[in-house]
C-alpha positions as CSV (number, residue, x, y, z in Angstrom):
1,M,-2.4,-0.3,19.5
2,R,-1.6,-0.7,15.8
3,A,1.4,0.0,13.6
4,R,1.0,2.4,10.7
5,E,3.2,4.0,8.2
6,G,2.5,7.7,8.5
7,N,-1.0,9.0,8.2
8,P,-3.1,6.9,5.8
9,D,-5.5,8.9,3.6
10,A,-9.2,8.2,4.0
11,G,-12.2,9.2,1.9
12,G,-12.5,10.1,-1.7
13,S,-12.8,7.8,-4.7
14,W,-10.1,6.1,-6.7
15,R,-8.9,7.6,-9.9
16,P,-6.8,6.3,-12.8
17,V,-3.0,6.4,-12.7
18,A,-0.4,5.2,-15.1
19,S,-0.8,1.5,-14.1
20,G,-4.6,1.6,-14.4
21,V,-7.6,1.8,-12.1
22,V,-7.5,0.0,-8.8
23,P,-11.0,-1.0,-7.6
24,E,-12.1,-0.2,-4.1
25,T,-12.7,-3.8,-2.9
26,Q,-11.7,-5.5,0.3
27,W,-7.9,-5.4,0.5
28,E,-5.9,-8.6,0.1
29,W,-2.2,-9.1,0.3
30,D,-0.3,-9.5,-2.9
31,E,3.4,-9.9,-3.8
32,T,3.8,-6.3,-5.0
33,L,3.1,-4.8,-1.6
34,Y,6.8,-3.7,-1.2
35,A,8.1,-4.4,-4.7
36,G,11.1,-2.3,-5.4
37,S,11.4,-0.8,-1.9
38,A,14.0,-3.1,-0.3
39,A,17.0,-1.2,-1.5
40,H,15.6,2.0,0.0
41,Y,15.2,0.5,3.5
42,G,18.9,0.7,4.4
43,V,19.1,4.3,3.2
44,G,15.7,5.7,4.2
45,R,14.8,3.9,7.4
46,V,16.5,5.0,10.7
47,A,18.1,1.9,12.2
48,Y,16.6,0.1,15.2
49,Q,18.9,1.0,18.2
50,Q,20.7,-1.2,20.7
51,P,18.5,-0.2,23.6
52,I,15.7,-2.2,22.0
53,A,17.8,-5.4,22.1
54,D,18.9,-4.5,25.6
55,A,15.3,-4.1,26.8
56,L,14.2,-7.4,25.3
57,R,17.2,-9.2,26.7
58,D,16.6,-7.8,30.2
59,H,12.9,-8.5,30.2
60,L,13.0,-12.0,28.8
61,G,16.3,-13.0,30.4
62,L,17.9,-13.8,27.0
63,D,21.4,-15.3,27.2
64,G,22.5,-16.3,23.8
65,Q,20.6,-19.6,23.8
66,G,17.6,-20.8,21.9
67,R,16.2,-19.7,18.6
68,L,14.5,-16.5,17.3
69,L,11.9,-16.4,14.5
70,D,11.4,-12.9,13.0
71,V,8.2,-12.9,10.9
72,G,8.0,-10.3,8.1
73,C,11.7,-9.6,8.6
74,G,12.1,-7.3,5.6
75,P,15.8,-6.6,5.0
76,G,16.7,-8.0,8.4
77,S,16.8,-4.7,10.3
78,L,15.5,-6.1,13.6
79,T,16.6,-9.7,12.9
80,L,20.3,-8.8,12.8
81,L,20.1,-6.5,15.8
82,L,18.6,-9.3,17.9
83,A,20.7,-12.2,16.5
84,P,23.5,-12.0,19.2
85,L,20.9,-12.7,21.8
86,F,20.2,-16.2,20.4
87,A,22.1,-19.3,19.2
88,T,20.3,-19.3,15.9
89,V,17.9,-17.1,14.1
90,V,15.4,-17.5,11.2
91,G,14.1,-14.5,9.2
92,V,10.9,-15.1,7.2
93,D,9.6,-12.7,4.5
94,A,7.4,-13.1,1.4
95,D,9.3,-10.5,-0.7
96,P,12.4,-11.8,-2.6
97,G,13.9,-8.3,-2.8
98,M,13.8,-7.9,1.0
99,L,15.5,-11.3,1.5
100,A,18.2,-10.4,-1.1
101,E,18.9,-7.2,0.8
102,A,18.9,-9.1,4.1
103,R,21.5,-11.6,2.8
104,R,23.6,-8.8,1.5
105,R,23.7,-7.2,5.0
106,D,24.2,-10.5,6.9
107,T,27.9,-11.4,7.3
108,G,27.4,-14.1,9.9
109,D,26.5,-17.8,9.9
110,T,23.8,-18.0,12.6
111,V,21.0,-16.4,10.7
112,H,18.9,-18.2,8.0
113,W,16.5,-16.6,5.6
114,R,13.4,-18.2,4.3
115,R,11.0,-16.9,1.7
116,M,7.5,-17.6,2.8
117,R,4.3,-15.9,4.0
118,A,3.4,-15.9,7.6
119,E,0.2,-17.7,6.7
120,E,2.3,-20.7,5.5
121,L,3.9,-21.2,8.9
122,P,4.9,-23.4,10.7
123,G,6.5,-24.7,7.5
124,E,8.6,-27.4,9.3
125,L,10.6,-24.7,11.0
126,G,10.2,-26.1,14.5
127,T,9.8,-24.1,17.7
128,F,11.4,-20.9,18.9
129,R,12.2,-19.3,22.2
130,V,11.0,-16.0,20.9
131,V,9.0,-14.9,17.8
132,T,9.0,-11.3,16.7
133,F,6.8,-9.2,14.4
134,A,8.2,-5.8,13.7
135,Q,5.7,-3.5,11.9
136,S,4.4,-6.5,10.0
137,F,1.4,-8.3,11.7
138,H,-1.1,-5.7,10.4
139,W,-0.5,-7.0,6.9
140,M,-1.4,-10.6,7.7
141,D,-4.4,-12.8,8.2
142,Q,-4.1,-12.2,11.9
143,P,-6.3,-14.9,13.4
144,L,-4.8,-17.5,11.1
145,V,-1.2,-16.5,11.8
146,A,-1.8,-16.3,15.5
147,R,-3.2,-19.9,15.5
148,R,-0.4,-21.3,13.4
149,V,2.4,-19.6,15.2
150,K,1.2,-20.2,18.8
151,P,2.5,-23.8,18.9
152,M,5.9,-22.5,17.7
153,V,6.4,-20.1,20.6
154,E,8.3,-21.4,23.7
155,Q,8.7,-18.2,25.7
156,A,7.3,-15.1,24.1
157,W,5.7,-13.5,21.0
158,V,6.8,-9.9,20.7
159,H,5.2,-7.1,18.6
160,V,7.6,-4.3,17.9
161,F,5.8,-1.0,17.3
162,A,8.0,1.7,15.8
163,S,8.1,4.3,13.2
164,T,11.5,4.2,11.5
165,H,10.8,6.2,8.3
166,R,10.1,9.5,10.0
167,G,10.4,11.3,13.4
168,L,8.0,13.2,15.6
169,D,6.1,16.2,14.4
170,G,6.7,19.4,16.5
171,D,7.9,22.9,16.6
172,D,10.8,22.5,19.1
173,P,14.0,23.9,17.6
174,L,16.3,21.4,15.8
175,P,19.6,22.0,14.2
176,H,18.1,21.7,10.7
177,P,14.5,22.0,9.4
178,R,12.2,19.0,9.7
179,P,11.3,17.2,6.4
180,P,8.2,18.7,4.9
181,W,6.1,15.6,5.3
182,D,2.8,17.4,4.7
183,R,4.0,18.5,1.2
184,I,5.4,15.0,0.6
185,E,2.0,13.4,1.4
186,E,0.3,16.0,-0.8
187,L,2.6,15.1,-3.7
188,T,1.9,11.4,-3.2
189,R,-1.9,12.0,-3.3
190,R,-1.5,14.1,-6.5
191,Y,0.3,11.2,-8.3
192,L,-1.5,8.2,-6.7
193,G,-4.9,9.5,-5.7
194,P,-6.6,10.4,-2.4
195,V,-7.0,6.8,-1.2
196,R,-4.0,5.0,0.3
197,R,-2.4,2.5,-2.1
198,A,-1.1,-0.9,-0.9
199,G,0.1,-3.4,-3.5
200,R,-2.6,-3.9,-6.2
201,G,-5.3,-2.7,-3.8
202,V,-6.3,0.3,-1.7
203,L,-6.7,0.8,2.1
204,P,-9.3,3.7,2.5
205,D,-9.4,3.1,6.3
206,G,-5.8,2.2,6.9
207,T,-4.4,-1.1,8.2
208,K,-6.2,-3.5,10.5
209,A,-6.5,-3.0,14.3
210,G,-7.6,-5.4,16.9
211,E,-4.3,-7.3,17.5
212,E,-5.1,-7.7,21.2
213,D,-8.4,-9.4,20.6
214,V,-6.8,-11.7,18.1
215,M,-4.0,-12.7,20.5
216,R,-6.3,-13.4,23.4
217,A,-8.6,-15.5,21.1
218,A,-5.6,-17.5,20.1
219,G,-4.8,-18.3,23.7
220,F,-2.0,-15.9,24.5
221,L,-1.6,-14.3,27.9
222,G,-0.8,-10.6,28.3
223,P,0.3,-8.3,27.1
224,T,3.2,-6.8,28.9
225,R,4.4,-3.5,27.4
226,V,8.0,-2.3,27.5
227,E,8.6,1.2,26.3
228,V,12.0,2.0,24.9
229,A,12.5,5.8,24.9
230,D,14.5,7.4,22.0
231,E,15.3,11.1,22.5
232,R,17.8,11.3,19.6
233,V,17.8,14.1,17.1
234,V,19.2,12.6,13.8
235,P,20.4,14.5,10.7
236,R,18.9,13.3,7.5
237,T,19.9,14.1,3.9
238,V,17.7,14.7,0.9
239,D,18.5,11.3,-0.5
240,E,17.6,9.6,2.8
241,I,14.2,11.2,2.9
242,M,13.6,10.3,-0.7
243,S,14.5,6.7,0.1
244,S,12.2,6.9,3.1
245,V,9.3,7.8,0.8
246,F,10.1,4.9,-1.6
247,S,10.4,2.5,1.3
248,L,6.7,2.9,2.2
249,S,3.9,0.6,1.0
250,T,2.0,3.8,0.0
251,S,4.6,5.0,-2.4
252,T,6.8,2.0,-3.5
253,P,8.4,2.7,-6.9
254,H,6.3,0.3,-8.9
255,L,3.0,2.1,-8.0
256,L,4.2,5.1,-10.0
257,G,4.7,3.2,-13.2
258,D,5.9,5.4,-16.0
259,R,5.5,8.5,-13.8
260,L,8.2,7.5,-11.5
261,G,10.8,9.8,-13.0
262,A,8.4,12.8,-12.8
263,F,7.5,12.0,-9.2
264,E,11.1,11.7,-8.2
265,A,12.0,15.0,-9.8
266,D,9.1,16.8,-8.1
267,L,10.0,15.2,-4.7
268,R,13.6,16.2,-5.0
269,D,12.6,19.8,-5.9
270,I,10.4,19.9,-2.7
271,L,13.2,18.6,-0.5
272,D,16.0,20.7,-2.1
273,T,13.9,23.8,-1.5
274,A,13.1,22.9,2.2
275,A,16.5,21.6,3.2
276,D,19.3,23.5,5.0
277,G,22.4,22.8,3.0
278,G,21.0,19.5,1.9
279,L,20.1,18.5,5.5
280,F,17.0,17.9,7.7
281,A,16.7,16.9,11.3
282,E,14.2,14.7,13.1
283,R,13.5,13.8,16.7
284,M,12.9,10.1,16.7
285,R,10.0,8.3,18.3
286,G,10.3,5.6,21.0
287,T,9.6,2.0,20.4
288,S,7.0,-0.2,22.1
289,L,7.6,-3.9,22.8
290,V,4.3,-5.7,23.3
291,I,5.0,-9.1,24.8
292,W,2.6,-12.0,24.8
293,R,3.2,-15.4,26.4
294,P,1.7,-18.8,25.4
295,R,-0.5,-20.5,28.0
């Protein structure tokens, strides 16, 4: 199983955009991956729900004790949901904008935020009862991170697989139309080319798979999978869908350069035309908790 953001585009050759030509070389992480997207998370991403925390609490016997490390925490969406289950929490992310947003949302004193890449762990952070990776491990040097984090894990390493930027496709009736994601993706390709963008590079084949092989090679046992159903139908505004688009690594604002204003105008026109009184509706996807334990 791997986490993806929508349907990555494959095939084709890269073409020039406002910020220049991006060569089709092996992708490497860089600090622009989510540049400018942090403020869009709180608006465009559907929040993780309490049943996720409840399922993790029940399965691992969490009781408000011990420490949590959330790696690739972004603006703290999962970190803050799980914080009441632990005595103290550390959220780690490489993007300063994400951490600034996390600090803005955090009103407590039990969560600490650290700017660092997962590859820099353990970073004198110590050990943790639970370590979580929510939609983040696929961006990392997975074998290196697994080796470095393993000695930090006391009870469990948890991958959280979810899709919070959009709901399920389908033709079942909803109270408002679904967002026109096919037209949104077509617009993104028109502005940014047919090959998926990611920071300063491209991902013609999408993000990496093979997490299970990596985890076993690092000496973890498992996995145990816990499925958390989510049957909600949520209303979503035009502005929320626009922020959802800008929250994605494939269409962060900086990728559009001086064409950002034109893209935003075209996107709003598509959404205004498709919406019902400014509203859409989506049926949300469930969340998978994939739990590994150290030997």
